[in-house]
C-alpha positions in Angstrom: 15.2 24.1 25.0 18.2 23.4 22.7 20.9 25.9 20.5 18.6 27.2 18.4 17.2 28.9 21.2 13.6 27.2 21.1 11.7 24.9 23.0 12.4 21.4 22.5 9.1 19.4 20.9 7.3 17.7 23.1 5.2 14.8 21.5 2.9 14.4 24.5 2.0 17.5 24.7 1.6 18.0 21.0 -0.5 14.8 21.1 -2.6 16.3 23.6 -3.3 19.2 21.6 -4.2 17.5 18.5 -6.5 14.9 20.6 -8.6 18.5 22.2 -9.3 19.9 18.8 -11.8 18.5 16.4 -10.2 15.8 14.1 -11.1 18.4 11.1 -8.4 20.8 12.4 -5.7 18.3 13.0 -3.4 19.7 10.8 -4.0 23.3 11.5 -2.8 22.2 15.0 0.1 20.8 13.7 0.8 24.3 12.4 0.3 25.9 15.5 2.4 23.7 17.4 5.4 24.2 15.0 5.0 27.7 14.6 5.5 27.7 18.6 8.2 25.4 19.4 10.3 25.8 15.8 9.3 29.6 14.7 7.9 27.6 11.7 5.6 29.9 8.9 3.4 28.5 6.1 2.9 25.3 7.7 1.1 22.9 4.9 0.6 19.5 4.7 0.4 17.4 1.5 -1.0 14.2 1.2 -0.5 11.7 -1.4 -3.3 11.2 -4.0 -4.3 7.9 -5.1 -2.5 7.8 -8.4 0.6 7.9 -6.2 1.6 10.3 -9.0 0.9 13.8 -7.3 0.5 15.3 -3.7 -2.4 17.4 -2.8 -1.6 20.3 -0.6 -4.4 20.7 1.8 -5.8 23.9 3.4 -8.4 25.7 5.2 -7.8 28.9 4.3 -6.0 31.2 1.9 -4.4 30.5 -1.6 -1.4 28.2 -2.4 1.8 28.4 -0.9 3.9 31.2 -3.2 5.6 29.7 -6.0 4.0 26.2 -5.6 4.0 24.4 -9.0 0.1 23.5 -8.8 -2.2 22.4 -11.8 -5.6 23.0 -10.6 -7.5 23.3 -7.7 -10.8 22.0 -5.7 -12.9 23.4 -2.9 -15.6 21.7 -0.8 -16.9 24.2 1.8 -14.0 25.9 3.6 -11.5 23.0 2.2 -8.6 23.7 -0.4 -7.2 20.9 -2.0 -4.5 21.6 -4.6 -2.9 19.2 -6.7 0.9 19.1 -7.1 2.5 16.8 -10.5 5.4 14.4 -8.1 7.5 14.2 -11.6 10.1 16.5 -11.5 9.4 18.5 -8.2 11.5 18.6 -4.9 8.6 16.4 -3.0 9.5 13.3 -5.7 12.7 12.4 -3.7 11.4 13.0 -0.6 8.8 10.7 -0.9 11.1 8.2 -2.8 13.9 8.6 0.0 11.9 9.3 3.2 14.8 12.0 3.5 14.1 15.4 4.5 14.8 18.3 2.1 16.2 21.6 3.1 16.4 24.8 0.8 17.6 28.2 1.7 15.6 30.7 1.6 16.5 34.8 2.0 15.6 34.7 5.4 15.4 31.2 6.6 15.0 27.7 5.6 12.5 25.9 3.7 12.1 21.9 4.8 9.5 18.9 3.2 9.3 16.3 5.3 8.5 12.5 4.8 5.2 11.9 7.0 5.2 8.4 6.9 4.1 5.5 9.4 5.8 1.8 8.6 6.6 2.8 5.3 3.5 4.1 4.4 4.3 7.2 2.4 0.8 9.2 3.6 2.4 12.5 2.3 4.5 15.2 3.6 5.1 18.6 5.6 6.4 21.9 4.1 7.4 24.8 6.3 9.7 27.5 6.4 11.8 28.4 9.5 13.5 31.7 10.6 17.7 31.6 9.7 19.4 28.1 9.0 17.6 25.2 10.3 19.4 23.8 13.4 19.6 19.9 13.5 17.7 20.1 16.6 15.2 21.8 14.6 15.2 19.6 12.0 15.0 17.0 14.5 12.0 18.4 16.1 10.7 18.6 13.0 10.8 15.1 11.6 9.4 14.1 15.0 6.3 16.2 14.4 6.2 14.6 11.2 6.3 11.2 12.2 3.8 12.2 14.9 1.1 13.4 12.2 1.3 10.3 10.4 -0.6 8.9 13.5 -3.0 11.9 13.7 -3.9 11.9 10.0 -4.4 8.0 10.3 -6.6 8.6 13.4 -8.4 11.4 12.3 -9.2 9.9 8.4 -11.8 7.4 10.7 -13.4 10.6 11.5 -14.0 13.0 8.6 -14.1 12.3 4.9 -11.6 15.6 3.8 -8.8 13.3 3.5 -10.5 11.5 1.5 -11.6 13.8 -0.4 -8.5 15.5 -1.1 -6.6 12.4 -2.1 -9.1 11.9 -5.1 -8.0 13.9 -7.8 -10.1 11.9 -10.2 -13.5 11.1 -9.7 -14.7 7.7 -8.0 -17.1 5.7 -10.0 -19.6 3.6 -7.8 -17.4 0.2 -9.0 -14.1 2.3 -7.5 -15.7 3.4 -4.7 -16.7 -0.6 -3.4 -13.3 -1.5 -4.6 -11.8 0.7 -2.6 -13.1 -0.1 0.8 -11.9 -3.7 -0.3 -8.1 -2.9 -0.3 -5.9 -2.8 3.0 -5.9 1.0 4.5 -2.4 0.8 4.3 -0.5 -0.4 1.2 2.7 -0.8 2.6 4.1 -2.4 6.0 7.6 -2.8 7.2 7.5 -5.4 10.2 11.2 -6.1 10.7 11.3 -9.6 9.2 10.0 -7.8 5.9 8.5 -5.6 3.7 5.6 -5.7 1.8 4.2 -3.5 -0.4 1.0 -3.3 -3.0 -0.3 -1.0 -5.8 -3.9 -1.6 -7.8 -3.4 0.4 -11.2 -7.1 0.7 -11.7 -8.5 0.3 -15.4 -11.3 3.1 -16.6 -14.0 0.1 -16.4 -12.9 -1.6 -12.7 -12.3 -5.0 -12.9 -12.4 -6.7 -9.6 -8.8 -7.1 -8.5 -7.7 -6.7 -4.5 -5.1 -7.8 -2.5 -5.1 -7.6 1.4 -2.6 -8.6 4.4 -2.9 -9.0 7.9 0.0 -9.4 11.0 -0.1 -11.4 13.7 2.6 -12.5 16.5 3.4 -15.7 14.6 2.3 -15.1 11.1 1.6 -12.9 7.7 -0.7 -13.3 5.6 -1.2 -12.1 2.1 -4.2 -12.6 -0.5 -4.1 -11.0 -4.4 -7.3 -11.9 -5.9 -9.2 -11.1 -9.4 -13.2 -11.6 -9.5 -15.2 -12.2 -13.0 -16.5 -9.2 -14.9 -16.2 -5.1 -14.5 -18.1 -2.4 -12.8 -20.2 -2.9 -9.9 -20.8 -6.5 -10.8 -17.1 -7.5 -10.3 -17.1 -5.2 -7.3 -19.8 -7.1 -5.5 -18.2 -10.5 -6.3 -14.8 -9.1 -5.2 -16.9 -7.9 -1.8 -17.9 -11.4 -1.5 -15.1 -13.0 -1.6 -12.9 -10.7 0.2 -15.8 -10.4 3.0 -15.7 -14.1 3.2 -11.9 -14.5 3.4 -11.7 -11.9 5.9 -14.5 -13.3 8.1 -12.5 -16.9 8.3 -9.6 -15.4 8.9 -10.7 -13.8 11.7 -12.6 -17.0 12.8 -9.0 -18.2 13.6 -9.4 -20.7 10.4 -6.1 -21.8 9.1 -5.5 -21.1 5.2 -7.1 -23.7 3.7 -10.0 -23.6 5.8 -10.6 -19.8 4.8 -10.2 -20.8 0.9 -12.9 -23.6 1.7 -15.0 -21.2 3.0 -14.7 -18.4 0.9 -15.0 -20.9 -2.0 -18.5 -22.5 -0.8 -19.6 -18.2 0.2 -19.2 -17.7 -3.7 -21.0 -21.1 -4.5 -23.9 -20.3 -2.4 -24.4 -16.8 -3.2 -23.0 -15.8 -6.5 -24.6 -16.0 -9.6 -23.9 -19.1 -11.9 -20.8 -18.9 -13.9 -19.1 -16.1 -11.5 -15.9 -16.8 -9.8 -12.8 -15.5 -8.4 -9.2 -16.4 -9.1 -6.3 -15.8 -6.1 -3.3 -17.1 -4.2 -3.7 -17.0 -0.5 -0.2 -16.9 1.4 0.8 -17.6 4.7 4.4 -17.1 6.1 5.3 -18.5 9.7 7.7 -15.8 10.8 8.6 -18.1 13.6 9.4 -21.1 11.7 10.6 -18.7 8.2 8.2 -21.3 6.4 5.6 -20.3 4.0 2.9 -22.2 2.2 0.5 -20.5 -0.8 -2.5 -22.0 -2.6 -3.2 -21.1 -6.1 -6.8 -20.7 -7.4 -6.4 -20.3 -11.3 -3.9 -17.4 -10.7 -0.9 -16.1 -12.7 2.2 -17.4 -11.2 4.5 -15.4 -8.9 7.7 -14.1 -9.5 10.8 -14.5 -7.2 14.0 -12.5 -7.7 16.7 -13.9 -6.2 20.5 -13.1 -6.6 19.7 -10.9 -9.5 17.6 -13.8 -11.1 14.2 -13.6 -11.5 11.8 -16.6 -12.3 8.5 -17.9 -11.9 7.4 -19.9 -8.8 5.9 -22.9 -10.4 2.4 -24.1 -8.5 0.2 -26.7 -8.9 -3.1 -24.8 -10.3 -6.7 -25.5 -9.0 -9.9 -24.4 -10.4 -10.8 -20.6 -9.3 -12.8 -19.9 -6.4 -16.4 -20.3 -6.7 -16.2 -23.2 -9.5 -16.8 -26.3 -7.7 -18.8 -26.4 -4.7 -16.9 -28.0 -1.6 -13.3 -28.0 -3.4 -10.7 -28.7 -1.2 -7.2 -26.4 -2.2 -3.8 -27.8 -1.8 -1.5 -26.2 0.2 2.0 -25.8 -1.5 5.2 -24.8 0.0 6.7 -21.5 -1.2 10.3 -21.3 -0.9 11.8 -18.5 1.2 15.4 -17.4 1.6 16.8 -14.1 3.2 16.9 -11.7 0.6 14.3 -12.8 -1.4 12.1 -10.4 -3.5 8.0 -11.6 -4.3 5.8 -10.5 -6.6 2.3 -11.5 -6.8 0.2 -10.1 -9.6 -3.0 -10.2 -11.3 -3.5 -10.9 -15.6 -4.2 -7.0 -15.8 0.1 -7.0 -16.1 -0.3 -9.7 -18.7 -3.3 -8.4 -21.1 -2.7 -8.6 -25.0 -2.2 -4.6 -25.1 0.4 -4.9 -22.5 3.0 -7.5 -24.4 5.9 -5.0 -24.8 5.9 -4.9 -20.7 8.9 -7.5 -19.8 7.7 -7.5 -16.0 11.1 -10.0 -15.1 13.2 -7.2 -16.6 11.4 -4.7 -14.7 12.0 -6.3 -11.4 15.5 -6.6 -11.7 15.8 -2.9 -13.1 14.1 -2.3 -9.5 16.3 -4.2 -7.4 17.6 -1.6 -5.6 14.3 0.0 -4.9 11.7 -0.3 -1.4 9.0 -2.2 -2.3 6.9 1.0 -2.3 8.4 2.3 -5.2 8.7 -1.4 -7.0 5.0 -1.3 -7.3 4.7 2.1 -8.4 7.4 1.6 -11.0 5.4 -1.6 -12.1 2.3 0.4 -12.2 4.0 2.8 -14.5 5.7 0.3 -16.7 2.0 -1.1 -17.4 0.0 2.3 -18.1 3.5 3.1 -20.6 3.2 -0.4 -22.2 -0.7 -0.1 -22.7 -0.9 4.0 -23.6 -2.9 4.3 -20.6 -5.3 2.0 -21.9 -6.1 -0.4 -19.2 -8.4 -2.8 -20.4 -8.4 -4.3 -16.9 -7.4 -4.1 -13.5 -3.5 -4.5 -12.8 -2.8 -5.1 -9.3 1.1 -6.1 -8.1 2.3 -7.0 -3.9 5.9 -6.6 -3.4 7.1 -8.7 -0.5 10.8 -8.4 0.6 11.7 -11.4 2.7 14.5 -10.2 5.2 13.7 -13.7 7.3 15.0 -14.1 10.8 16.2 -16.5 14.1 14.3 -19.7 13.4 12.5 -21.4 16.0 11.0 -24.6 16.4 8.6 -25.8 13.9 4.7 -25.3 13.6 2.3 -28.1 13.3 1.3 -26.5 10.0 4.6 -27.4 8.8 4.9 -30.5 9.9 5.1 -34.0 8.1 1.8 -33.2 6.6 2.0 -35.1 2.9 -0.6 -33.0 1.4 1.9 -30.2 1.5 3.3 -30.2 -2.2 6.9 -28.4 -3.1 6.4 -25.4 -5.0 9.3 -26.4 -6.9 8.7 -30.1 -7.6 4.8 -29.4 -8.7 5.0 -27.2 -11.8 1.6 -27.0 -13.1 -1.4 -29.3 -13.0 -4.3 -29.7 -10.5 
């Protein structure tokens, strides 16, 4: 029990309570637990929608919290979803800064608390507590919100309710397929780096994807763009991303992954179908990175306030040349670097007014999660909301770490080209 007179929050008991309930009841269990531990009233969970521009208040009974600025509601069976636009709301700075908002009420305080896992902003919980919120109470609610992040991640494997709530617009079949190709978390904070990705979908899905995976010694990143639109592009992207993941999970090195995925396209895709893309690997021990470029727009690097394209040798897109051997190039990295990988949707003719380099300078102080959202907003503004192709971006902040022995992949292999010394050309 702490100074407020309420019992201290017990994470273990909380998780046992949630696990004893059905996945669909996870949020209700959180509300009940907070009511007992901190005397909370009107506890609701708001999940970030897939547009990144709104939160969705999920409830199973009753209307929205009084005074909430909602713009429509949806219902499915006993589930209710109410959309709350982020712009200008009290929720926006909570998601952006990941800081708790405390608002004084006549009969207590209202808390808005971020629900986040490794930088992935899942949403917020909003609740009222009697009297002034003591620091111990705020700390307990923050702990509960952190635990709720793990609860939601686990529970949504077993139910569509969270996914349904996040869909404030109807998905086409192509978008449904494309969604399955993206990582389950768009953001990852991992000590030596922070990474965030975002896809701004066009009305006609264009086959963009991004992916990443982290193991004990390396971070691997991919960004790809399948030719075509709608279901055909999504199916082509499915074939390619599936082949990449299959090779990666077999333990193949980057060049072998690329070759296997390239040959899968050559063997199974229709003539004329191809995928552009970049595959990168950062060795977390040596702090060295390599990249291969298959017909894709060049990445950008923000270093010491200056943005420049990283010049890479450009090879044919995946699926064009069966048996293609891809060139592995060095990707120079220094602590403090910010790298941005993007697809050509950021460079479409109707986005000509968008200065991506200046946008990166303007957002230099933002978290990568906010950078990719800002770039998405910028391309939508530049195109008047009329995207002709998907616009996808991945932002990597590299902090580095203590160097160790060099790994064999980065030895004196003469086939490794320096990204700084190989501008253009195959």
